[in-house]
Steps between C-alpha positions, in 0.01 A plus 500: 500500500324236292206295619730204568762692695515518877541820696670592826224337702521164324866412449457163667205397283551262210337604173188284470304431185286790380128443467279204568558136425382163623453511878719271702379253760528750785289759316235242413478388864481856634231605253295192588538578871390860443192387309415251774556715808438867424182691418458552125469876553783569257572379149879514489727391218655156542822649635648430843739783584803403705708818516561837339801713417489854369200530273479125430325210670591131468285191531576174681564336163761756398314738272571870515263793436534875473222623728307797364244459781729540806265266683202728430705815563619377842865412435580857402878454520500157342618191678776444759614862496800494734390805704153354559614149587767639735245719680261209541770265628642754743162586649387136516809424705400773746124449539234388253184625668383732774140579591353846470486514881857625470694704244754357259787703363465403135133600480565836667785583262296387198202715598730796546656446156162462327382826651821674396463409134124557465252777593362283782545512876366169634547133406307185583670171408320184393574204272341548158326736262159365597576566866621850421179576310292356783678749723423787261133409507494480878713813536256706291192405700673507839642847432154652469370296794775651715396845371140435599383492138280232350676455166510143371478503120810389310533572129708257291504420128324229306822374341723530805677216677593531867538142626302193598427534872145613570555872534748515213272280292212738563718786373589293193270580213508203263226250582696194386707519819189496719309197372351301785643720775211734582366680682791740514538818705240771472569861415739467204396665172679425173533759226674518164880536514656814350163677505483811715133539406422157648687582820341844529152353458557253784704678767299659779504611863473128593821407314789396722755432225568451133742209450661451158806349335735732317536228236246220477744214448252211520251673270752500216758761609276808475671817630299768679510832319680774692200732475279221637714460813526877539124529462440231762719695741290811441173309536609339827620831641173668404286230666726439799571139393832317504693409185686169520722338238564130458872494413543130577634427154607847387703605803867428582624658173300270270418798276820697572443721805457337838122548481322518167278783624809721468439507122181700558627695805184391685551421867230269640409484867628143516628227272558126515829329412607136469640288212865609467538676835708218653639342181304178538423468870134550599444861597239767450471852633260789526650849486284786624516870571508629857134597487414128510727414793209480743296266280662186639517544878637216719304180453321613183712306251785247500703259290685220680786481252488866393840666522676166535869581557629274221256641245577852623874437462440380143295812429770728640758324282267545203486875562878514522544316169242728337730791585844349448416336167287789371198278447272793406743594224511144371122478504473824305750384236370145476140619509557731204652216301227256598222746414658590168547138395147403605356793304696379196348155538152650531554712189608200290191392306651157441504415871198396712528800734245777540638740764787577735481707817650549845767689689857410597535127554127440525390459140227315313476365145147420385465197273252463218206260521676259263759405764459243776684682784575183696645330192714809441627491859595136448696586186681776686591256778639260240737780400594572862287809572239537775209741458147515632157586361243728666152606388482189280703647212772731634862395544621670818866596539628543856867400475748554784587866532873429458448332164797556268478650151620171347240299689225735392613482139517119508153473652342738250670330206370166626150641533514643147616167362215312668238755393614464137382137510143628543492730197 
């Protein structure tokens, strides 16, 4: 399939112009309204997305883009996947919301399925990665409180990113995210990522949990070494502390297996999920082992919209598609190709690229200091390709997990062509 073809999910969509052009009157009005009425907390491109099909999104003025971001790794099966849209529509016609004062069928079945495909026994549903990490933080301290132990210290890393709510922000290491928001929570200690020595020097009998990402996506796509994760497991076991993984961006087959911790064979005591879990609907989850079941007794924690039946139906449909379309296999194949091509770019001395790294369909390409990353993103958009930059200089690749080989080839060829302009 070429970039300009449609697939089975987009037969009714006309083929719009590729790339950017002069905005039409509607776009100009909408952008002006956004600037006038919304907080300037984001700095988005001047694109107003109207709809998506397959791995492409389209703007209100008819321009079409191959999306190598998947909406920041959220739209893991692309856009308007028929199984997902059907599940959402069917459940919305039944009931959209129930409170957690009663059970709902979709949430029960989803929890059961998550436990069946992971090493975990208990699930708590919420609405985002930040919420899930807030729950991890609370779960760690509450667990020891329920055991009659006064353990409160949390160890995180100085380059980690866990969200922007107060607890998650406290866990987050980079200071740029915290400007003007202090004081934050007490009792969180940050140490160097991928350093067992740093963790060993900090962990103690007061430590409730060590919370780390298996790949630090916001820090520039930095994978955790297997021996580091294995060593953290041993340290936590020795000191009686909990080990918790933030799999918000790495879970749901982003790196191939359902959870990225499967690469290292390390089983944490709990992990957080979000991003692609419901293929675009807001959902987060905490998965935990049975030993933590008593850490959240009735009344200790809640989330009004957590386990929403429509989001849960979308998540269940996502799990089904993961199986029926062999998404892990596609991620493994596509990830190998993506990694190989990015390494080739990094090895080319004529291109302004210094390094490539990552796993599966979470990859990073580090740009040299001679490149203006935002200008490069603009040039890529002109050619019809969407990417994002993290850690100031790293192109981050998080395409939909059902990306085709032809789409991947077109996107990488486009990237190569644009990078050649900066030689």
